[in-house]
N, C-alpha and C positions, 0 to 999 in steps of 0.2 A: 418450590415443591408443591405448594397449594395450587398454583395456577396449572402446573403440569398435571395434577390429579383431575382438575376440572376439565382440562383438555382431553385427557386419555379416557375419562368416563367415570361416572358415579352411578351406583345402582339406584334406579328410580322405579321402585315398585315393580309392577308387571312389565314395564318397558325394558327392564334389564339395565345393562350398562349403557349410559348415554353420555357422549361428549357434550359438555355444556358451553364451552367457549371455543373460539377459533384459535389458530396458532398464536402463541403469546410472545414469541421472540421477534418482535417487529416494532418499529417506531412509526409505521405508516399511519396516516389519518384517513386513508381511503376506505370507505365501506362499499363492498361490491354491489353492483347493480342488481344481481340476483337476490341479495339480502334485502335491498330496498323495495323490491316489488313483491317480496314474499308476503304471505297473508298477515304476518305479524305486525308490520308497520301500518297497514291501511285497512284491514278488515273491521276491527271493532269501531262501531259508530262513534264512540266517545273520542277515540284517538284521531279520527279522520281530520278533524278541524285543527289539530295542533301540529300535524306533520307537514313538512314542506314539500308538497307535490312529488317531484322526482327525487327528493333527498338533497341534503346539503353536501357540498364537497369543498374541501379546503385545498389550497394550493400545495403541491408536493414540494417539500424542501429538498434541496439538491443532495443532502447527505442521508436522506431517509432510505430505509430498507423497504422499498416499495414493491418487492417481489411478492409480498403477502399483503393482505388487507389489514385494516386495523383490528385490534383485539375486540371481539364482540361476542354476544351470546349466539349460539348456533340457532336458537329459536327464540325470538324476542317475546313470544307469547308465554314462555316459561319464566314467569315473574319470580323475583326472589322469594316472595311470600309463598308461592306455590311449591317451592323447593325446600322451604325451611325444615321440613321434617326429615329430609334426606341428607342434609348437609350439616357438618359440624359448625361451630361458631365462626371459626376462621374462614372456612370455605364459603359460608353464607356472606360474611362481610366482603370478601373479595368479589364474589359473584354479584352482590348488590352494587358494588362500585362499578364494575364493568357494565352491568345492565343499565344502571342509571346514566352513566356517561354516554353510552351508545344511544339510548333513547333521547337524551338531551341534545346530542349532536345533530339529530335529525328533525328537531322541532323548528317550527317557524320562528324566526328571530323576534324577540320582544319589541313591542312598539311603545315608546315613551312619549307622554304628552307633558310638555314643560310650560309653565306659566310664570312670567316675571312681572312684578308690580313695583314701580318706582313711586315713592311718596316724597314730596318735598313740602316744606313748611316755611312760608314767608321768606325772610331774608336769610334764613339759616343756610349755611354753605354745605351742610351735610344732608343727606337724604337716606331714608331707610329703603333697603332693597330686600324683597322677599322672593323666594323662588321655591317652587315645589315640583317634584316629578311624580307622575302617577303611572 
């Protein structure tokens, strides 16, 4: 019911009733090309360096309802914090989850640097092994 309300629309001040998420009865992982090229993902200078060019796409599973795209905010520039005064606690929690997962799904994959050091001592048959990921 909460997702349905976010889909149908919430009163957002002078904007009136605004649908905040796309169709939620889907298991698709696809984000539409139109959404990826929208101002939301690429305009703010801070975000430009963390988003993956044309966007990330996952393989479509054979049983997925891919007639619809993935559940996502209708406008990614509407951050959860910017909507906090218009949403009740449960609506805000669900919107925050959808917003964060959508944004995370389009970020450039993390790069890890791993270093391994092997230390041996004399005739000892055991060695210490240290590893760290950064």
